[in-house]
C-alpha positions in Angstrom: 298.6 244.2 210.0 297.8 240.5 209.8 301.4 239.5 208.9 302.7 236.3 210.5 306.1 237.9 211.2 304.5 240.7 213.2 302.1 238.4 215.0 304.9 236.0 215.8 306.5 238.7 218.0 303.4 238.6 220.2 302.6 234.8 220.2 303.8 231.7 218.5 300.3 230.2 218.6 298.9 233.4 217.2 301.4 233.1 214.3 300.1 229.6 213.5 296.6 230.8 213.7 297.5 233.8 211.4 299.1 231.4 208.8 296.0 229.2 209.0 293.7 232.2 208.5 295.8 233.4 205.5 295.8 229.9 203.9 292.0 229.7 204.4 291.6 233.1 202.8 293.8 232.2 199.9 291.8 228.9 199.5 288.6 230.9 199.5 289.9 233.2 196.8 291.0 230.4 194.7 287.7 228.5 195.2 285.8 231.6 194.0 288.0 231.8 191.0 287.9 228.1 190.2 284.1 227.6 190.8 283.0 229.3 187.5 285.6 227.4 185.6 284.3 224.1 187.1 280.8 225.0 186.0 282.0 225.9 182.5 283.9 222.6 182.4 280.8 220.6 183.5 278.7 222.4 180.8 281.4 221.7 178.2 281.5 218.0 179.2 277.8 217.7 179.0 277.8 219.4 175.5 280.6 217.0 174.5 278.6 214.0 175.8 275.5 215.2 173.7 277.7 215.7 170.7 279.2 212.2 171.1 275.8 210.8 171.3 274.6 212.6 168.2 277.8 211.4 166.5 277.1 207.8 167.5 273.6 208.1 166.1 274.9 209.5 162.8 277.6 206.8 162.6 274.9 204.2 163.1 272.8 205.7 160.4 275.9 205.9 158.1 276.6 202.2 158.8 273.0 201.3 157.9 273.2 203.3 154.6 276.6 201.7 153.8 275.1 198.2 154.4 272.2 199.1 152.1 274.7 200.3 149.4 276.6 197.1 149.7 273.4 195.1 149.2 272.4 197.2 146.3 275.9 196.9 144.8 275.8 193.1 145.0 272.2 193.2 143.5 273.5 195.5 140.7 276.5 193.2 139.9 274.2 190.1 139.8 271.7 191.9 137.5 274.5 192.9 135.2 275.7 189.4 135.0 272.2 188.2 134.4 271.7 190.7 131.7 275.0 189.6 130.0 273.9 186.0 130.2 270.5 186.8 128.7 272.2 188.9 126.0 274.4 185.9 125.1 271.4 183.5 125.1 269.5 186.0 122.9 272.4 186.1 120.4 272.5 182.2 120.5 268.7 182.0 119.9 268.9 184.5 117.1 271.6 182.5 115.4 269.6 179.3 115.8 266.5 181.0 114.4 268.5 182.2 111.4 270.0 178.8 110.8 266.5 177.2 111.3 265.1 179.8 108.7 268.0 179.0 106.3 267.3 175.2 106.8 263.6 175.6 106.1 264.3 177.8 103.1 266.7 175.1 101.8 264.1 172.3 102.2 261.5 174.5 100.4 263.6 174.5 97.3 
């Protein structure tokens, strides 16, 4: 039996050696148990880093699209304002043409 209490009866130095061997054995068991977990952790961290990289790329693409949308929105608003201005100018011109036609008709008589 490799029990420190039993070994201590024979030698104090052997007890210390027994404790060290048991601690080393426990460490070895724990290391074998932890090693696959460390490997899974490392794989998960690599996958997370890859996912973060892809996310960053997609966010950059999204920002580019949003910037284009903002440019198009400004262009749309300017175009609508220009259309309204041209509509008002058209109405003014039509009124002027009508008045000019009325004036010409009045001079003919």
